[in-house]
C-alpha positions in Angstrom: -18.8 -12.8 -34.3 -22.1 -11.7 -33.8 -21.2 -9.4 -36.7 -19.3 -12.2 -38.7 -22.9 -14.0 -38.3 -25.1 -11.1 -39.4 -22.9 -10.8 -42.3 -23.0 -14.3 -43.1 -26.9 -14.7 -42.8 -27.1 -11.2 -44.5 -29.4 -9.6 -42.6 -29.0 -6.4 -40.1 -30.7 -6.2 -36.5 -33.2 -3.5 -37.4 -35.4 -6.1 -40.1 -36.0 -8.5 -36.8 -38.9 -7.2 -35.8 -40.6 -8.7 -39.3 -39.3 -11.8 -39.0 -41.7 -14.7 -38.8 -41.6 -18.5 -37.8 -41.9 -21.5 -40.2 -45.1 -22.7 -38.3 -46.8 -19.6 -39.3 -46.8 -20.9 -42.9 -49.6 -22.9 -44.4 -48.4 -26.9 -44.5 -48.9 -26.5 -48.2 -46.5 -23.8 -48.5 -44.2 -25.5 -46.7 -44.6 -28.6 -49.0 -44.1 -26.5 -52.2 -41.0 -24.5 -50.8 -39.0 -27.6 -49.9 -40.2 -29.7 -53.1 -38.6 -26.3 -55.1 -35.7 -26.2 -52.8 -35.1 -29.8 -51.5 -31.4 -28.8 -50.0 -32.3 -25.4 -48.4 -31.8 -24.4 -44.9 -33.8 -21.5 -43.8 -32.1 -18.5 -42.3 -34.8 -15.7 -42.0 -38.2 -15.6 -43.2 -39.7 -11.9 -43.2 -43.2 -10.6 -44.5 -42.7 -8.5 -47.6 -45.4 -6.2 -49.4 -45.2 -6.9 -53.1 -47.3 -5.2 -56.1 -50.1 -8.2 -55.5 -50.4 -8.2 -51.8 -48.4 -9.5 -49.1 -45.7 -12.3 -49.3 -42.2 -13.2 -48.1 -38.7 -12.8 -48.9 -36.6 -16.0 -47.2 -33.3 -16.0 -46.9 -32.1 -19.7 -46.9 -28.6 -21.8 -48.1 -28.2 -25.0 -49.2 -24.4 -24.8 -47.8 -22.5 -24.0 -50.8 -25.3 -20.8 -52.2 -26.7 -18.3 -49.9 -30.2 -17.2 -52.1 -32.9 -14.7 -51.4 -36.3 -16.0 -52.3 -39.6 -14.0 -52.8 -42.3 -15.7 -52.3 -45.9 -14.2 -53.6 -49.0 -14.1 -52.3 -50.2 -16.6 -54.3 -47.4 -19.2 -53.8 -45.1 -18.2 -56.7 -41.4 -18.8 -55.7 -38.2 -17.4 -57.6 -34.6 -16.7 -56.5 -33.9 -12.7 -56.5 -30.5 -13.2 -55.8 -28.3 -15.7 -55.0 -24.0 -15.8 -54.0 -21.8 -18.6 -53.2 -20.7 -19.2 -49.7 -16.9 -18.8 -51.2 -17.9 -15.1 -52.2 -19.4 -14.6 -48.7 -16.5 -15.8 -47.1 -14.4 -13.4 -48.8 -16.6 -10.6 -48.2 -16.4 -11.4 -44.6 -12.6 -11.4 -44.8 -12.6 -8.2 -46.8 -15.0 -6.9 -43.6 -12.5 -7.8 -41.0 -9.6 -5.2 -43.2 -12.0 -2.1 -42.4 -15.1 -3.4 -40.2 -16.3 0.2 -39.1 -15.0 2.4 -41.8 -12.6 4.0 -39.8 -10.7 1.2 -38.0 -9.2 -2.1 -39.1 -8.6 -5.7 -37.0 -5.6 -6.9 -38.7 -4.5 -9.7 -36.6 -7.9 -11.5 -37.3 -8.0 -14.4 -39.2 -10.8 -16.0 -40.9 -11.8 -20.0 -41.6 -14.8 -21.6 -43.0 -15.5 -25.2 -42.7 -18.4 -27.5 -44.3 -20.2 -29.9 -41.8 -17.5 -32.6 -42.3 -14.7 -30.3 -41.8 -13.7 -29.4 -45.2 -12.3 -26.4 -45.9 -14.4 -23.3 -47.8 -12.4 -20.6 -47.2 -9.0 -19.7 -45.5 -6.1 -21.0 -44.4 -6.1 -24.1 -41.9 -2.9 -24.0 -41.2 -2.7 -21.2 -38.6 -5.8 -20.2 -37.2 -7.0 -23.5 -35.6 -5.5 -24.3 -32.3 -7.0 -27.7 -32.1 -7.5 -30.5 -35.0 -10.5 -30.7 -37.1 -11.9 -33.8 -35.4 -12.0 -32.3 -31.6 -13.7 -29.2 -33.0 -16.6 -31.0 -34.6 -16.6 -33.3 -31.8 -16.7 -30.0 -29.4 -19.6 -28.4 -31.6 -21.9 -31.7 -31.4 -21.5 -31.5 -28.0 -22.0 -27.5 -27.9 -24.3 -27.8 -30.8 -23.9 -24.0 -31.5 -20.0 -22.6 -30.3 -16.6 -23.2 -29.1 -14.3 -21.1 -27.5 -10.6 -21.2 -26.7 -8.5 -18.7 -25.1 -5.6 -18.3 -22.4 -2.9 -16.3 -21.2 -0.3 -15.9 -23.6 -2.5 -18.2 -25.9 -4.0 -17.8 -29.0 -7.9 -16.5 -29.1 -10.2 -19.0 -31.0 -14.0 -18.9 -31.8 -16.1 -21.2 -34.0 -19.6 -20.9 -34.3 -22.1 -23.0 -36.7 -24.1 -21.3 -38.8 -27.7 -22.2 -39.8 -27.1 -23.9 -43.0 -24.6 -26.2 -41.1 -21.0 -24.6 -42.1 -18.9 -23.7 -39.4 -17.0 -20.0 -39.3 -13.8 -20.0 -37.1 -12.5 -16.5 -35.6 -8.9 -16.6 -34.4 -6.3 -13.9 -33.5 -2.6 -13.8 -34.7 -1.2 -11.0 -32.5 2.5 -12.3 -32.4 3.5 -8.6 -32.5 1.2 -7.7 -29.6 2.1 -10.4 -27.8 5.7 -9.6 -27.8 4.9 -6.2 -27.1 3.3 -7.4 -24.4 6.0 -9.6 -23.3 8.6 -6.5 -23.4 6.4 -4.2 -21.1 6.1 -7.4 -18.5 9.5 -7.6 -18.3 10.0 -3.7 -18.1 7.5 -3.5 -15.2 9.0 -6.4 -13.5 12.5 -4.4 -13.7 10.4 -1.4 -12.3 9.4 -3.7 -9.4 12.9 -5.1 -8.7 14.2 -1.7 -8.5 11.3 0.1 -6.4 10.2 -2.6 -4.1 13.3 -2.3 -1.8 13.3 1.3 -2.1 9.2 1.0 -1.1 9.8 -1.3 1.7 12.4 1.4 3.2 10.6 4.4 2.6 7.5 2.6 4.4 10.1 1.5 7.5 11.2 5.1 7.7 7.4 6.6 7.9 6.1 4.2 9.9 9.5 4.7 12.4 8.2 8.5 12.2 4.8 8.0 12.9 5.5 5.6 15.8 7.9 8.2 17.2 4.8 10.4 18.0 2.6 7.4 19.5 5.4 6.2 21.7 5.4 10.3 22.9 1.6 9.9 23.3 2.0 7.0 25.3 4.7 8.3 27.4 3.0 11.6 28.3 -0.1 9.2 29.1 2.4 7.1 31.8 3.5 10.3 33.2 0.0 12.0 33.3 -1.2 8.6 35.3 1.5 9.4 37.8 -0.1 12.6 38.8 1.6 15.1 36.4 -1.5 16.5 35.4 0.2 19.4 33.7 1.9 16.9 31.0 1.2 17.7 27.5 2.1 16.2 24.0 4.3 18.9 22.2 3.6 18.7 17.9 5.9 16.3 16.9 5.0 16.8 13.0 4.2 12.9 12.4 1.4 13.0 10.0 -2.0 14.2 10.4 -3.5 11.0 12.2 -1.0 11.5 14.8 -1.3 15.4 15.3 -5.1 14.4 15.8 -4.1 12.0 18.4 -1.7 14.9 20.0 -4.7 17.3 20.2 -7.1 14.9 21.5 -5.0 13.7 24.5 -4.1 17.8 25.1 -8.0 18.1 25.2 -8.6 15.3 27.1 -5.8 15.9 29.7 -7.1 19.7 30.2 -10.6 19.1 31.0 -9.1 16.7 33.4 -7.0 18.8 35.4 -9.7 21.5 35.3 -12.2 18.9 37.0 -9.7 17.9 39.2 -8.9 21.0 40.3 -12.7 22.1 40.5 -13.2 19.1 42.7 -9.9 20.2 45.1 -11.9 23.5 45.2 -15.1 22.1 46.0 -13.8 20.0 48.3 -11.6 23.1 50.4 -14.8 25.0 50.4 -16.9 22.3 51.4 -14.8 21.4 54.1 -14.3 24.7 55.4 -18.2 25.7 55.6 -18.5 22.6 57.5 -15.7 23.2 60.0 -16.5 26.5 61.0 -19.7 25.7 62.7 -18.2 22.5 64.2 -15.3 24.2 65.3 -17.8 26.9 67.0 -19.8 24.2 68.7 -16.5 22.5 69.8 -15.5 25.5 71.3 -18.6 26.1 73.1 -18.9 23.0 74.7 -15.5 22.4 75.5 -15.3 25.7 77.4 -18.8 25.1 79.4 -18.0 23.6 83.2 -21.5 21.8 82.6 -21.3 21.1 86.4 -20.8 24.6 87.9 -23.0 26.3 85.0 -26.8 27.4 85.7 -29.8 26.5 84.2 -29.6 29.7 82.1 -26.2 29.3 81.1 -26.8 26.1 79.6 -29.8 27.0 77.9 -28.2 29.6 75.9 -25.1 27.1 75.1 -27.9 24.7 73.6 -29.3 27.3 71.9 -26.4 28.5 70.6 -25.3 24.8 69.3 -29.0 24.2 68.0 -28.4 27.6 65.9 -24.8 26.0 64.3 -26.4 22.9 63.4 -29.4 25.3 61.9 -26.4 26.3 59.4 -25.1 23.0 58.9 -28.1 21.3 58.1 -29.0 23.5 54.5 -25.6 23.6 53.3 -25.6 19.6 53.7 -28.9 19.6 52.2 -28.0 21.8 49.2 -24.8 19.4 48.5 -27.0 16.5 48.2 -29.3 18.2 46.3 -26.6 19.4 43.7 -25.4 15.8 43.9 -28.3 14.4 42.7 -29.3 17.0 40.2 -26.3 16.9 38.4 -25.9 12.8 38.1 -30.0 12.5 36.9 -30.9 10.5 39.9 -33.1 13.1 41.6 -36.6 12.1 40.9 -38.8 15.1 39.6 -42.7 14.7 40.3 -43.4 16.8 37.1 -47.1 18.7 37.0 -48.7 21.6 35.0 -47.6 24.4 36.9 -48.8 28.2 36.3 -45.1 29.7 36.0 -46.7 33.1 36.9 -49.0 32.1 40.0 -45.5 30.4 41.7 -43.7 33.8 40.9 -46.4 35.7 42.7 -46.5 33.7 45.8 -42.5 34.4 46.0 -42.5 37.7 45.1 -45.5 38.0 48.0 -43.1 36.2 50.5 -39.9 38.1 49.3 -41.4 41.5 49.7 -40.8 42.2 53.6 -37.3 41.5 53.2 -37.1 43.6 50.4 -39.2 46.5 52.1 -36.2 45.9 55.1 -33.8 46.7 52.8 -35.5 49.4 51.1 -35.5 48.0 47.6 -39.1 48.1 45.5 -40.1 44.5 44.3 -42.0 44.3 40.6 -43.1 42.0 38.3 -45.0 42.7 35.0 -47.0 39.7 34.1 -50.0 39.8 31.1 -52.5 38.1 33.1 -52.6 35.2 31.2 -51.6 32.0 32.6 -48.2 30.7 31.3 -47.8 26.2 32.0 -45.2 24.5 31.9 -44.3 20.6 32.9 -42.0 20.8 36.2 -41.7 19.9 39.9 -43.4 22.3 41.8 -41.2 22.5 44.6 -38.0 22.4 42.9 -39.2 25.6 40.9 -40.1 27.7 44.0 -36.7 27.4 45.0 -35.5 28.3 41.8 -37.6 31.3 41.8 -36.7 31.7 45.8 -32.6 31.7 45.3 -32.8 33.9 42.2 -35.1 36.7 44.2 -33.0 36.2 47.2 -29.4 36.3 45.8 -31.1 39.3 43.4 -32.1 41.7 46.9 -29.2 40.4 48.7 -26.7 42.0 46.8 -28.6 45.1 45.4 -28.3 48.4 47.3 -30.7 50.0 49.5 -32.8 52.7 47.4 -32.8 50.2 43.9 -35.1 48.5 42.4 -35.8 44.7 41.4 -37.9 43.4 38.9 -39.4 39.9 37.8 -40.8 39.6 34.3 -42.3 36.7 32.7 -42.4 35.8 29.1 -43.6 32.8 26.7 -43.2 32.1 22.9 -43.8 28.9 20.7 -41.3 26.6 22.5 -40.3 27.6 25.9 -41.6 30.2 28.7 -39.5 31.7 31.5 -39.1 34.3 33.7 -36.1 37.3 33.8 -35.1 38.6 37.5 -33.5 41.9 36.8 -31.9 44.7 39.1 -29.9 47.6 39.1 -27.5 46.8 41.3 -23.8 47.2 41.1 -23.9 44.1 38.6 -21.4 41.6 37.9 -17.9 41.9 35.9 -17.8 40.5 32.4 -14.8 38.5 33.5 -16.6 36.8 36.7 -20.2 36.1 34.9 -18.5 33.1 33.5 -18.4 31.8 36.9 -21.2 32.5 38.9 -22.9 29.2 38.5 -20.0 27.1 39.7 -20.1 25.6 42.9 -19.3 27.8 46.1 -18.6 30.7 44.0 -18.6 33.8 45.8 -16.3 36.5 43.6 -16.1 40.1 44.2 -17.8 41.9 47.2 -20.2 38.8 48.3 -17.6 36.9 50.6 -18.5 39.5 53.1 -22.2 38.7 52.7 -23.3 35.6 54.6 -24.2 32.3 52.2 -22.5 29.1 51.0 -22.5 30.1 47.3 -24.2 27.2 46.4 -27.8 29.1 45.8 -27.0 30.0 41.7 -25.6 26.4 41.1 -28.7 25.0 42.6 -30.9 27.0 40.2 -28.8 26.1 36.9 -28.6 22.2 38.2 -32.5 22.1 38.7 -33.6 24.3 35.7 -31.4 22.2 33.2 -32.9 18.8 35.2 -36.1 20.1 33.6 -34.8 20.4 30.0 -34.4 24.0 30.5 -31.6 26.9 30.6 -30.2 29.9 32.4 -28.2 32.8 31.2 -26.6 36.0 33.0 -26.5 39.2 30.8 -25.6 42.7 32.1 -28.5 45.4 32.4 -28.4 48.9 31.5 -27.0 50.9 32.7 -25.8 48.6 35.5 -27.5 45.8 37.3 -27.7 41.9 36.0 -30.4 40.1 34.0 -31.1 36.3 34.9 -33.1 34.6 32.7 -34.3 31.2 33.0 -36.5 29.5 30.6 -38.3 25.8 30.3 -40.0 24.1 27.6 -43.4 24.2 27.3 -46.4 21.9 28.5 -47.2 19.4 26.2 -50.6 21.0 24.5 -51.8 17.1 23.9 -51.9 16.3 27.7 -54.6 17.5 29.9 -53.9 20.1 32.6 -54.6 19.5 36.2 -57.0 22.0 38.0 
């Protein structure tokens, strides 16, 4: 309808920037125009350069004739071109046969009515789906355009032109509608055939998938009953069910490992606590307190106190381990010089190392290395690592402490050239109560390295173990550096 309207007016959109309004004319020019063309209705006024200056080109219509009127700068007016509305209609009808030069619209029909509903061009029998009285009334109400369309109905558009005439466009796609009906019947037949098949296939697939879910649910019930080795085998029931099976098996493996570790920890704690308690009980039961002398009573009391002294650090370490791993341990952070703390501990352990004929060395740059840490916890970390290195290093060996720092972290290393730890045992050295290999013959409760790991991770750092060359171990501790924007405590 946009194309048809432009063709009816006789202009194209690219000329619209030159369009001017009627009120831009002087009153004298307007009066002179309507005196010469009293029945004309103006569609478009364009400014136009002429031989004698700036004039105007006016497209107007009397309702029966379209005129191109030229107006000179001096006010002279003449008709440059005219054609009847009937000729315009036939041109529009021909335009619809091949509107774009490479395609046609064979199913569109045109009708041109005058303002009273009289036929100017076209056939009124087919295209109008409503009587002309109704059409005129609707155009009067809308003042521009009427639309009528619907499913399996004819499409109809009527637009009032600038001169009062009414251009009607309607389709006549009866063949196309029949084709559409045939396709509708064909698609409906396909739906009737494939819908039951789809329902049956969907039911079978859902049952197959639910079999996998049921297997997971049954495995969960067996697992809940205490059979921690229960796993779900692959059931090939789709990617989602397979992912569910893998997630369940992974969860079950982690729970089984945690329960196993808990049982081992419980057994180790019970063993380490039961041994001194059994000794205390035996000392007390075998002692005849009435017949014992003061010296014997004092000796037994000292032995009981010694056994209690062995219990106290064990219980204290277990409580500290639990507080650190659960995050409830309170840290009193302050800027501490890591090198100074290392030197203090090295001085304390020098006598112990000398007794075992072990050389205790350290390599520091001299510049202070500050970290935000709890001083007492870091002293225990350093002490446990030094004690561990000296305890498991053979006489005549060497233990070296190194301090390092980079942009983001600082730390230290405790290096020994002892027998080392086999690679197969290195992954478990930080586990609680772990006393692998020859360490079972050396006094201790197996919590030293576990406490080191728990305390360092509580500070946001980490601890690593690697083998030294040609033999021995390197325990490396790293901590985040102190915030440089925060003032240091002297």
